PATISE-749521 format. One record per residue (C-alpha): residue number from 1; residue in one letter; x, y, z. Coordinates in Angstrom, 1 decimal. Example, Ala and Ser with C-alpha at 12.3 -4.5 7.8 and 13.67 -1.06 7.14 Angstrom:
<sites>
   k r     px     py     pz
   1 a   12.3   -4.5    7.8
   2 s   13.7   -1.1    7.1
</sites>
This chain:
<sites>
   k r     px     py     pz
   1 m  -78.8  -29.3  -52.7
   2 m  -78.9  -26.7  -50.0
   3 t  -81.8  -28.5  -48.3
   4 f  -79.8  -31.7  -48.3
   5 t  -76.7  -30.1  -46.7
   6 f  -78.8  -28.4  -44.0
   7 l  -80.5  -31.7  -43.2
   8 l  -77.2  -33.5  -43.1
   9 l  -75.8  -31.0  -40.7
  10 l  -78.9  -31.1  -38.6
  11 c  -78.6  -34.8  -38.4
  12 v  -75.0  -34.7  -37.4
  13 m  -75.8  -32.2  -34.7
  14 m  -78.6  -34.3  -33.4
  15 l  -76.6  -37.4  -33.4
  16 g  -73.6  -35.7  -31.8
  17 v  -71.2  -37.1  -34.4
  18 s  -68.0  -35.4  -35.5
  19 a  -67.2  -33.9  -38.8
  20 q  -63.8  -33.1  -40.2
  21 c  -62.4  -29.6  -39.7
  22 p  -62.0  -27.1  -42.5
  23 a  -59.1  -27.5  -44.9
  24 g  -55.8  -26.7  -43.1
  25 w  -57.1  -27.6  -39.7
  26 g  -56.1  -30.8  -38.1
  27 g  -58.6  -32.9  -36.0
  28 w  -62.4  -32.9  -36.0
  29 c  -65.3  -30.6  -35.2
  30 e  -67.6  -31.5  -32.4
  31 d  -71.0  -30.5  -31.2
  32 g  -70.4  -27.9  -28.5
  33 g  -74.0  -28.1  -27.4
  34 a  -75.2  -24.7  -28.6
  35 t  -73.5  -24.4  -31.9
  36 w  -70.5  -25.8  -33.8
  37 i  -67.2  -25.3  -31.9
  38 n  -63.8  -25.9  -33.4
  39 y  -61.7  -28.1  -31.1
  40 c  -59.1  -28.8  -33.6
  41 n  -56.4  -27.2  -31.4
  42 d  -56.5  -26.9  -27.6
  43 d  -56.3  -23.1  -27.7
  44 f  -58.8  -22.5  -30.5
  45 c  -62.4  -21.8  -29.5
  46 g  -64.2  -21.8  -32.8
  47 g  -66.7  -19.0  -32.2
  48 c  -67.8  -16.7  -29.4
  49 a  -70.6  -19.1  -28.6
  50 a  -67.8  -21.2  -27.1
  51 i  -66.9  -18.6  -24.6
  52 n  -67.8  -21.1  -21.8
  53 r  -64.9  -23.2  -23.0
  54 c  -62.4  -20.3  -22.7
  55 s  -63.8  -19.3  -19.3
  56 q  -63.2  -22.8  -18.0
  57 q  -59.5  -22.1  -18.8
  58 g  -59.6  -18.7  -17.2
  59 k  -59.3  -17.0  -20.6
  60 v  -61.4  -15.0  -23.0
  61 c  -62.4  -15.8  -26.6
  62 v  -60.7  -13.5  -29.1
  63 n  -61.3  -13.2  -32.9
  64 y  -58.3  -12.9  -35.2
  65 g  -60.0  -11.9  -38.5
  66 n  -62.2  -14.7  -39.9
  67 a  -64.6  -17.4  -38.9
  68 y  -61.9  -19.9  -38.1
  69 q  -59.5  -17.5  -36.3
  70 w  -60.8  -17.5  -32.8
  71 r  -58.5  -18.2  -29.9
  72 c  -58.7  -18.5  -26.2
  73 e  -56.4  -15.7  -24.8
  74 d  -55.4  -14.4  -21.4
  75 y  -56.8  -11.0  -22.4
  76 s  -59.4   -9.4  -24.7
  77 c  -57.8   -7.6  -27.5
  78 g  -60.1   -4.6  -27.4
  79 p  -57.9   -1.6  -28.5
  80 g  -54.9   -4.0  -29.0
  81 d  -55.1   -3.6  -32.8
  82 c  -52.4   -0.9  -32.8
  83 n  -51.5   -1.2  -36.5
  84 g  -55.1   -1.0  -37.7
  85 d  -55.1   -4.3  -39.7
  86 g  -58.0   -5.7  -37.7
  87 y  -55.9   -8.2  -35.8
  88 c  -55.0   -8.2  -32.2
  89 e  -51.2   -8.1  -32.5
  90 t  -50.4   -6.0  -29.4
  91 d  -50.7   -7.1  -25.8
  92 i  -51.7   -3.7  -24.3
  93 y  -51.9   -5.3  -20.9
  94 n  -48.2   -6.3  -20.8
  95 d  -46.4   -4.3  -23.5
  96 a  -44.4   -1.5  -21.9
  97 s  -44.4    0.4  -25.2
  98 n  -48.2    0.1  -25.5
  99 c  -49.4   -0.1  -22.0
 100 g  -53.2    0.3  -21.7
 101 s  -53.5    1.8  -25.1
 102 c  -51.5    1.9  -28.3
 103 g  -48.5    4.1  -28.2
 104 y  -48.6    4.7  -24.4
 105 a  -45.1    3.8  -23.3
 106 c  -44.0    3.4  -19.8
 107 g  -41.2    5.8  -18.9
 108 a  -37.6    4.7  -18.3
 109 y  -35.6    6.4  -15.5
 110 y  -32.1    5.9  -14.1
 111 a  -31.9    2.4  -12.8
 112 m  -35.7    2.3  -12.8
 113 p  -37.1    0.4  -15.8
 114 g  -40.9    0.7  -16.3
 115 y  -43.0   -2.4  -17.0
 116 c  -46.7   -2.9  -17.9
 117 s  -49.0   -5.2  -16.0
 118 g  -52.8   -5.3  -16.5
 119 g  -52.5   -2.2  -18.7
 120 l  -50.9   -0.1  -16.1
 121 c  -47.3    1.2  -15.8
 122 y  -45.3    0.2  -12.8
 123 y  -41.8    1.1  -11.8
 124 s  -39.2   -0.7   -9.6
 125 c  -35.6    0.0   -9.0
 126 s  -33.0   -2.3  -10.5
 127 a  -31.3   -4.6   -8.0
 128 g  -28.9   -2.7   -5.8
 129 y  -30.5    0.8   -6.5
 130 n  -33.0    2.8   -4.5
 131 n  -35.1    5.9   -5.0
 132 c  -34.0    7.6   -1.8
 133 d  -35.3   11.1   -2.6
 134 g  -38.7    9.8   -3.7
 135 n  -38.3   11.7   -7.0
 136 q  -39.2    9.4   -9.9
 137 g  -37.8   11.9  -12.3
 138 n  -34.2   11.1  -11.4
 139 g  -34.9    7.4  -11.0
 140 c  -33.3    5.2   -8.5
 141 e  -30.4    7.6   -7.9
 142 i  -28.6    5.9   -5.1
 143 t  -26.6    2.7   -5.2
 144 t  -27.5    0.8   -2.0
 145 g  -26.1   -2.5   -3.1
 146 g  -22.5   -1.7   -2.4
 147 g  -19.9    1.0   -2.8
 148 d  -21.8    3.8   -0.9
 149 v  -20.9    3.8    2.8
 150 n  -23.6    6.4    3.5
 151 n  -26.4    4.3    1.9
 152 c  -25.3    0.7    2.5
 153 g  -28.2   -1.7    2.1
 154 g  -30.7    1.1    2.3
 155 c  -31.3    4.8    2.0
 156 g  -29.4    6.6    4.8
 157 a  -28.0    3.4    6.2
 158 a  -24.5    4.8    6.9
 159 c  -21.6    2.6    7.9
 160 g  -19.8    4.0   11.0
 161 s  -16.6    5.9   11.0
 162 y  -14.0    4.7   13.5
 163 y  -10.4    5.4   14.5
 164 a   -7.8    3.9   12.2
 165 v  -10.6    1.9   10.4
 166 t  -11.2    1.6    6.6
 167 t  -14.9    1.3    6.0
 168 t  -16.4   -0.1    2.8
 169 c  -19.9   -1.1    1.7
 170 n  -19.8   -4.5    0.1
 171 a  -22.5   -6.2   -2.1
 172 p  -25.3   -6.7   -1.6
 173 g  -25.2   -3.9    0.9
 174 t  -23.2   -4.8    4.0
 175 c  -20.8   -2.6    5.9
 176 a  -17.3   -4.0    6.2
 177 h  -14.6   -2.6    8.5
 178 s  -10.9   -3.3    8.4
 179 c   -8.0   -1.8   10.4
 180 y   -5.4    0.5    8.9
 181 p   -2.1   -1.3    8.2
 182 g   -0.3   -1.6   11.5
 183 y   -3.3   -1.1   13.7
 184 t   -5.4   -3.7   15.5
 185 n   -8.7   -3.7   17.4
 186 c   -7.3   -5.3   20.5
 187 d  -10.3   -4.8   22.8
 188 g  -12.7   -6.1   20.2
 189 n  -14.8   -2.9   20.5
 190 l  -15.4   -1.3   17.1
 191 g  -16.6    1.8   18.9
 192 n  -13.1    3.0   19.6
 193 g  -11.8    1.6   16.4
 194 c   -8.4   -0.1   15.9
 195 e   -7.0    1.6   19.0
 196 v   -3.6   -0.1   19.2
 197 y   -0.7    0.4   16.9
 198 t    1.1   -3.0   16.8
 199 a    3.6   -2.3   14.0
 200 g    6.3   -0.6   16.0
 201 g    6.9    1.6   19.0
 202 n    4.7   -0.3   21.5
 203 i    6.7   -2.9   23.4
 204 n    3.5   -4.2   25.1
 205 n    1.8   -4.9   21.8
 206 c    4.6   -5.6   19.3
 207 g    3.3   -7.4   16.2
 208 g    0.0   -8.2   17.9
 209 c   -2.3   -7.6   20.7
 210 g   -0.6   -8.3   24.1
 211 a    2.6   -9.5   22.4
 212 a    4.9   -7.9   24.9
 213 c    8.7   -7.7   24.4
 214 g   10.8   -9.0   27.3
 215 s   12.5   -7.0   30.0
 216 y   16.2   -7.8   30.8
 217 s   19.1   -6.5   32.9
 218 a   20.9   -3.5   31.3
 219 v   18.9   -4.0   28.1
 220 n   17.2   -1.4   26.0
 221 t   14.0   -2.9   24.5
 222 q   12.1   -1.4   21.6
 223 c    9.5   -2.5   19.0
 224 d   10.6   -2.0   15.5
 225 y    8.5   -2.0   12.3
 226 p    6.6   -4.0   11.3
 227 g    6.2   -5.4   14.8
 228 t    9.5   -7.0   15.9
 229 c   11.1   -6.8   19.3
 230 a   14.6   -5.5   19.3
 231 y   17.1   -5.5   22.1
 232 s   20.3   -3.6   22.6
 233 c   22.6   -3.3   25.6
 234 v   22.6   -0.1   27.7
 235 a   25.7    2.0   27.0
 236 g   28.8    0.4   28.7
 237 y   27.2   -3.0   29.0
 238 a   27.7   -6.1   26.8
 239 n   26.0   -9.5   26.5
 240 c   29.2  -11.5   26.7
 241 d   27.6  -14.9   27.1
 242 g   25.1  -14.4   24.3
 243 y   22.2  -15.3   26.5
 244 l   19.4  -12.7   26.5
 245 g   17.8  -14.2   29.6
 246 n   20.5  -12.6   32.0
 247 g   20.6   -9.5   29.9
 248 c   23.8   -7.6   29.2
 249 e   25.7   -8.9   32.2
 250 i   29.1   -7.4   31.8
 251 y   30.1   -3.8   32.2
 252 t   32.8   -3.1   29.7
 253 a   33.1    0.7   30.0
 254 g   35.4    0.8   32.9
 255 g   36.5   -1.0   36.1
 256 n   36.7   -4.5   34.6
 257 t   40.3   -5.2   33.4
 258 a   39.1   -8.6   32.0
 259 n   36.5   -7.0   29.7
 260 c   37.8   -3.5   29.1
 261 g   35.9   -2.0   26.1
 262 g   34.5   -5.3   25.0
 263 c   33.9   -8.9   26.0
 264 g   37.2  -10.7   26.8
 265 a   39.2   -7.6   26.0
 266 a   41.6   -8.1   28.9
 267 c   44.2   -5.5   30.0
 268 g   47.8   -6.8   30.3
 269 s   49.7   -7.6   33.6
 270 y   53.2   -6.2   33.9
 271 y   56.0   -5.9   36.4
 272 a   55.5   -3.2   39.0
 273 v   52.5   -2.0   37.1
 274 t   49.0   -1.1   38.4
 275 t   46.4   -1.9   35.6
 276 t   43.0   -0.2   35.5
 277 c   40.2    0.0   33.0
 278 n   39.0    3.5   32.5
 279 a   35.9    4.8   30.8
 280 p   34.7    4.4   28.2
 281 g   36.8    1.1   28.1
 282 n   40.5    1.8   27.9
 283 c   43.3    0.0   29.7
 284 a   45.5    2.3   31.7
 285 y   48.8    1.4   33.2
 286 a   50.7    3.2   36.1
 287 c   54.0    2.2   37.7
 288 f   54.0    1.2   41.4
 289 a   55.1    4.0   43.7
 290 g   58.9    4.4   43.4
 291 y   59.1    2.5   40.1
 292 t   59.6    3.9   36.6
 293 n   59.4    2.5   33.1
 294 c   62.7    3.9   32.0
 295 d   63.1    2.0   28.7
 296 g   59.6    2.8   27.6
 297 n   58.8   -0.9   27.1
 298 l   55.6   -1.9   28.8
 299 g   56.4   -5.5   28.2
 300 n   59.0   -5.5   31.0
 301 g   56.9   -3.3   33.2
 302 c   58.3   -0.5   35.4
 303 e   61.7   -2.1   35.6
 304 v   63.6    0.6   37.5
 305 y   63.2    1.5   41.2
 306 t   63.9    5.2   41.4
 307 a   62.8    5.9   44.9
 308 g   66.1    4.9   46.6
 309 g   69.1    2.6   46.4
 310 d   70.0    3.2   42.8
 311 i   72.5    6.1   42.5
 312 n   72.2    5.8   38.7
 313 n   68.4    6.4   38.7
 314 c   67.8    8.4   41.8
 315 g   64.4   10.0   41.7
 316 g   64.1    9.4   38.0
 317 c   65.3    7.5   35.0
 318 g   69.1    8.3   34.5
 319 s   69.1   10.7   37.3
 320 r   72.7    9.9   38.6
 321 c   74.1   11.0   41.8
 322 g   77.5   12.6   41.6
 323 s   80.9   11.0   42.4
 324 y   83.3   13.1   44.5
 325 y   86.6   12.8   46.2
 326 a   86.5   10.9   49.4
 327 v   82.7   10.9   49.3
 328 t   80.4    8.0   49.9
 329 t   77.2    8.5   47.7
 330 t   73.8    6.9   48.3
 331 c   70.3    7.3   47.0
 332 n   67.8    7.8   49.7
 333 a   64.0    7.6   49.6
 334 p   62.0    8.9   47.9
 335 g   64.8    9.5   45.4
 336 n   67.4   11.9   46.8
 337 c   71.1   11.7   46.4
 338 a   73.0   11.8   49.8
 339 y   76.7   12.4   50.3
 340 a   79.0   11.6   53.2
 341 c   82.7   12.0   53.6
 342 v   84.8    8.9   53.9
 343 a   86.0    8.3   57.4
 344 g   89.0   10.5   58.2
 345 y   88.0   13.1   55.6
 346 a   86.1   16.3   55.7
 347 n   84.6   18.8   53.3
 348 c   86.2   21.7   55.0
 349 d   85.5   24.3   52.3
 350 g   81.9   23.2   51.9
 351 n   82.3   22.7   48.2
 352 l   81.0   19.3   47.2
 353 a   82.6   19.6   43.9
 354 n   86.0   19.0   45.3
 355 g   84.7   16.4   47.6
 356 c   86.0   15.9   51.1
 357 e   89.3   17.5   50.4
 358 i   90.9   17.4   53.8
 359 y   92.2   14.4   55.6
 360 t   91.8   15.1   59.1
 361 a   93.1   11.9   60.6
 362 s   96.7   12.4   59.4
 363 g   98.1   14.7   62.1
 364 d   97.6   17.8   60.2
 365 a   98.0   20.5   62.8
 366 n   95.7   22.8   60.8
 367 n   92.9   20.3   60.4
 368 c   93.3   18.2   63.4
</sites>
């Protein structure tokens, strides 16, 4: 029986025919030229005699425990039987926990995971991190992918520090600069920072670069927060027509009786009255020379002439000249009572109180 089986196999090999694979294997076995090779699956190599087939794929032929467990692999198991069961269960060429040999683990450091390639440990920083001090022990200790203005995009790559500028390091490692609130980089030169404060106090850059407030007659100009031009009249002046273009055109703090103390605040006009507007804007009234406001009513002006001609108000309100015997009374300028004897009479005793007591035109031999 054994002789028959051997002859049958020899025949099959010589004729190059195929035979069915062992139980549990799909496909057929073929003559590999040197010996039987199992081609039942693309990655099975049958026996080490088929190493040429694996090498054609850039792989090696590895045994997994019995005659039918050969496989073309990317690596030779060698010491990859880490659990001692005779099988090659561990990839010692790519397993970071068993790199190059069983149990040799690649270390793990801060932001620096270790990996195994070709049986050797390699280390590289996680994205955004860098080993700036060159010390593997503390890993990739610096974040260079954003947030650190002293190491922005690389070790020691510091973002600049400028006047009135907030500096940040943004992902993936780019310096960004922005002006403080209220400041602007008007000349476009980052070197001197955001050199102009535009949010108030600067009438030439009010609210923006070169945004100048206007200049007008008798107007105080200022730049208020957050950058708005504000205008106010110089003390004593008013913008009566409401047009800023001609400024505060009216002086209301004196000298203008039509706008005394305010726009259109006119002083009154009265009989025998001189009207003026005094500082800071008050109407003042004065009687003409020789006139007096005897009744105290400004409405009828200075109604009494006291500087002559009125014996009842001679030199002042109610200042009456006396009435005496045989005396003619007048009020002379600038307001003095004058007395003269009636023709034919004389004030012989010099006492005005009894008037001109002597009639000298009557033939009186004693006063003739």
